[in-house]
C-alpha positions in Angstrom: -48.1 -6.9 -67.4 -44.8 -4.8 -66.9 -43.8 -1.9 -65.2 -41.3 0.3 -65.3 -39.6 2.9 -62.9 -36.6 4.8 -63.7 -34.6 6.8 -61.0 -31.6 8.6 -60.0 -31.2 11.8 -63.1 -30.5 15.0 -62.6 -27.8 17.7 -63.1 -24.6 17.6 -63.5 -21.7 18.8 -65.0 -19.3 18.0 -67.8 -17.3 14.7 -66.4 -19.3 14.0 -63.6 -21.2 10.0 -63.4 -24.6 9.3 -62.9 -26.0 5.8 -62.1 -29.9 5.2 -63.4 -32.1 2.6 -61.9 -34.8 1.1 -63.3 -37.3 -1.1 -60.7 -39.4 -3.6 -63.1 -42.3 -5.4 -61.5 -44.4 -7.9 -63.2 -45.5 -11.5 -63.9 -43.4 -11.4 -67.0 -40.6 -8.6 -67.0 -37.6 -11.7 -66.3 -39.4 -12.8 -70.1 -37.8 -10.2 -71.7 -34.0 -8.2 -72.7 -33.9 -5.1 -70.9 -32.9 -2.0 -72.5 -32.1 2.0 -72.1 -32.7 4.6 -74.6 -32.8 8.6 -74.3 -34.6 11.3 -76.0 -32.9 14.9 -76.4 -35.5 17.7 -77.1 -36.4 17.8 -81.1 -34.2 14.1 -81.7 -35.7 10.5 -82.1 -35.3 8.2 -79.0 -32.0 6.7 -79.4 -31.1 3.2 -78.2 -28.4 2.7 -76.1 -27.6 -1.0 -74.4 -29.5 -3.5 -74.0 -29.0 -6.7 -71.4 -30.6 -10.0 -70.6 -31.7 -10.5 -66.5 -28.8 -12.8 -66.4 -26.5 -10.6 -67.4 -25.5 -11.7 -70.7 -26.3 -10.8 -74.2 -24.8 -7.1 -73.0 -25.1 -4.9 -76.4 -24.0 -1.2 -76.6 -24.7 1.9 -79.1 -21.0 3.2 -80.6 -22.3 6.2 -79.4 -21.8 5.0 -75.3 -19.5 2.0 -75.9 -16.9 2.5 -73.5 -18.5 5.1 -71.1 -21.6 3.5 -70.2 -21.9 0.4 -68.6 -25.6 -1.9 -68.4 -26.4 -4.0 -65.4 -28.5 -5.7 -63.6 -29.6 -7.0 -59.8 -31.6 -10.1 -60.2 -32.7 -9.7 -56.2 -33.3 -6.3 -56.5 -35.2 -6.9 -60.2 -33.2 -3.5 -61.1 -31.4 -3.1 -64.6 -28.7 -0.1 -64.5 -27.6 2.6 -66.6 -23.6 3.6 -65.6 -22.6 6.3 -67.1 -19.3 8.2 -67.1 -17.6 10.8 -68.9 -20.5 12.7 -69.1 -21.2 15.2 -71.7 -23.3 18.1 -72.6 -25.0 15.9 -75.5 -26.3 13.1 -72.8 -28.8 15.3 -71.8 -31.7 13.7 -72.9 -34.9 12.1 -70.9 -33.6 8.6 -70.3 -36.2 5.6 -70.8 -35.9 2.0 -69.5 -37.6 -0.5 -71.7 -38.5 -4.1 -71.6 -37.3 -4.7 -75.2 -39.7 -5.3 -78.1 -42.3 -6.0 -75.5 -44.2 -2.2 -76.1 -43.0 -1.8 -72.0 -41.3 1.7 -71.0 -40.4 3.3 -68.3 -42.3 7.1 -67.3 -38.5 8.6 -67.9 -35.7 10.4 -66.0 -34.4 13.4 -67.3 -30.4 13.8 -67.3 -29.2 17.3 -67.7 -25.7 17.6 -68.5 -23.9 21.2 -68.1 -20.8 22.5 -69.4 
């Protein structure tokens, strides 16, 4: 079992930055790549970025490449998503997941006002 808890969402203005956190626990979470996804109202869930717990295997969706950075802190069992230059179209619920394993967090809302 893997438990994932996101935090760090909020209401910001266009151009601002936010850092999301995903705290992982359980016996097997280190077996998986970790990813960030988002889902905007009326849209399908969208992949954003993924990383291994060693910090390698980073990969980004084109929509966020250059603006978002995924990272890990193994001492804290936490995955981060640093989001810079936020745009109104980044408004969504953001989820972390153990990629391909079916484990998801509850999501954290990010709202970017223009």
